[in-house]
N, C-alpha and C positions, 0 to 999 in steps of 0.2 A: 476414671476420669477421662475425658476426650483426649484422644491421641493427637499430636501435633499434625498439622497439615501438610508437611514437607514429606517427599516421597521416600526420604532415608529412614524414617522410621516405619516404614512399611516394605519390608524386602521382598514380600510377595508380589508386587506390583507396585503401579504408580498411585498418586494420591487421588481421590476423586475430584473432579472439578468443584470449584465454589459454586454455590447456589443458594436458594433461599433458606432460610433457617430451618431446622429439622422441627417437625411437629412435636409438640409437647408430648411426653411420654406419662401416662400414669404411673404411679408407683407399682401397682400390681402388676401391669403390662410389661414395664421395665424389668422388673424382677424376673418374670416369666422368661422374657427374652434371654437374659443375662445367665438364667440358670440353663436354658435350653443349650446356649452356645458353650457353657462350661461343661455340661453333661457330654455334649458332641465331641469336645475336644478330648475329653478323659477317654472316651470310647475310641476316637482314632489314634491317639497316643498308644493305646493298648494295642491295637490292630496293627499299625503301620511303625510305631516306634516313634518316640519325641523327635528325633532330627529330620525324619523324613515328613512329617505332618507340618503343612503350611498353614497359615491363617486363611488362604483363599480356600484350600480344601475343607477348613473346619466350616468356614461361612456357607460354602455351597452344600455341604451335609446337612448343616442346620437349618437351611432354607432361608438365609438372610443375606443381605448385602455384604460386600467385604468391608465397606465405610461403615455398616452397622457393627459388624464384628469388632473393627477397630475402636468404635465409640465406646463399647463396654469393656474392652481388653485392649490394652495398647500393644500387646504382642505376646508370643506364647509364653514368654516369662511371666507375664501378668496372670494367664490362665493358671499355671503352677501355683501362684500366690493365691488366687481364687480358690483352689483346691486346698493349700494349707489352712485356709481361713475355714472352709467349709468342714474341714476334718478336725479343727480345733473346736468349731461350735457343735459338732456332733459328740465329740468327747466331754465336754461341759455338761451335756444334757445326760449321758452315760454314766457320768460318775456322781450323779447326783443321789442316788439311793444310798451308795456307799458312804459318803460324806454325809448324808444326813443322818444314818444308822449308827455307824461305827465311830468308836472314840479311841480305840486302840491303833497307835500309829502305825504297826506292821501292817494290820488288816488294811488301814486307810491306804497306805502306799501300795500294796499289793492289789488292791482293788482297782485304784486309778490306773496302774499300769495295765492291768488284765482289762479294763475297760477300754484303752487305747489300743490293745491288741485285737478285742472284738470288733472295734470301729473300723480299722485299718484293713480287716482281712478281706473284704472285696477288692482292695486295691492293692494287693501284695504284687501281682504280676506287674502293674503298671509302675509301681515303686521299683521294682528290678528294672524297667525299661529306662528311667530316667535318673537314676541313681548316679551313673558316672557324671552327669552334668552337675548334680547336686553335691557330690563330692569335691567338685572343684571350690577351693576357697575363694576363688575371685568370681564364681558364677552368682548371679542374683537368685538362683534356685536353692543356694547354701541355707542351711538354717539358721547361720550365723550371720547372714548378709543382711544389709540395711533394708533391703525390699522384704526380707521376711520378719521384719521387726513386729509387726501387729500378731503376727501366730506366736511368734517367740514369747511377747509379752503376756498374751492370753495363757500360754501353757506355764509360764512361771508364776502367773496368778493362781491357777489350780494349786500349784505346788505349795504355795504359800497358805493356802486354804487348807490342804492337808495338814499342815503343821498346826497350823492356828486353832483348827477345831479337835485337836486330839488331847489326850489327857496327859501327854508327855511334858515335862518341865523344859521348855526351850530358853537356854540362857538369853537374856536380852541382847547382848553384844554378837550373837549368831542368829538373829532373827532376820536380819537383811541378807545373809549369804548362804543360808541353809536353802532356802527355795530355788536358787540358783544352782546349787550343786544338786539338789535333787533333780531339777531339768536337764542337767548335763548327764546324770545317771539314766534319766530316760532316753536321752539322745544315744547313749550306748545301747541299750536295748532295741532301739530302733534300728540301729546300725547291725545287731545281730539279726534281727527279724527279717531284713532285706535278704540274708544270705541263707535263712533257714529253710531247710527242704524237707523237714520231717513232717509226718502227716499232722493236719492242723495246726502247724507251727507249735507242737507240743514242747519242744525245747525252750522256745521263747516264753512261753506260760511258765515254765519251771524256773527260768531264769528271772521272771518278774516275781514269783514267789520268793526265791533265796535272794534276790537284791533287797527285796523290801525287808527281809529277816537281818540282812546285813546293816541296812541303812538305819532301822529303827535301833538296833544295837550300837551304832556309831552315836547317833543323837542322844541315847541312853548315857553313852559315857562322857558325852561333852558336858554333862552336868559338873564333872570335874575341872574345876578350874585349869589345872595343870594341862590338860588336854586341849583347851580351847584354842591355843595358837596353833596346833597342828592343824585344827579346821580351817582355820584362817590362811594358814600356808597353803594348804591344798586349793582354797578358793583363788589365792593370789597366783599360784601357779597357773591356773587356767585362764585367768584374767590377762595375765601378762603374756602368756605364750600361744594360746588356742586362738587360730584364725578368727578374727571377728569379733571376739570376746572383748577385748580393749576397749572397743568403742561402743559395744551394745549394753555392757553393765556398767554399773556404777563404780567408779575409782574409790576403793576403800581409803586410799590415802587422803584423797580430797576430802571424804567425810570425817577423818580423825582431824584435820587441820582447821576444821571449821570451831 
C-alpha cells in the first residue's frame, strides 16, 4: 500500500513533493517493479547487512526513484514481510507433491519441514543477517508480530492441511490447536536452522525427520482421551506466555465459553 506522505515515514530522506497523480500501473508491470525492488533489497541486505542498507540505496540499485520504492514498500520492515510472503508462497508450491501423494502423518510432516529447508536454503546467510532483529519480540520482523500475520496464517494453513489429509485420527477437540502447535515446532526448526553450520544444513534435515517422528507419535497418543488435556495445556502455555501468541491465535477460553 502507498506510504504516508510525511517525511517521518521516510528515514532515508524527505518526502517527495506533491505532484500530479501517478500514472496507472498495469498489474504485470507493477508486479515486475515490486519483484525487482524486493530482489534488490534481498541482495543488498546480504551484501551490506540489514541495518546498513537504506531504502535510498535499494531504490538507486534497482533503478527506481525513492518515491517509487516507498510506493511498493513503506519501509525496510515491509520488504522483509514481502520476503516472508514470498517464502511462504514458494513453500506452498514445494509441499504439493508430498501432500498430494502421502497419507502417513509422519511422512507428511517430514516432507513439509524438509520442503521448507529446501526453499529456504538460498536465504540462509541473509536469515543470519537479520535474525537479531527478528528475534526482538517488539520488532515487526518477528514471526509473532502483527505485521507477520499473513505469512503466519498461511503457514498454519499448511499445517492444518498436513493433519486433515493424513490417515491419522485427529480428535475433534484438538483439530483447532494442533495446527498451531505444528507451526510452533516448525519455528523451532527455523531457529535451529539459522544457527546450523553443518554442510548442507544436514543436522537441520535430521532434526526435521526426528521431529516429525516424535510429533506423529504424540498425535497418535492423543487419541487416548486421558492425554488430550496435556495437549491443550501445552497449547495454553504457548498462547499465554509466548510473545505475540496471545493476540495472534484464537483464545481457547473464549471458544469454550460460547
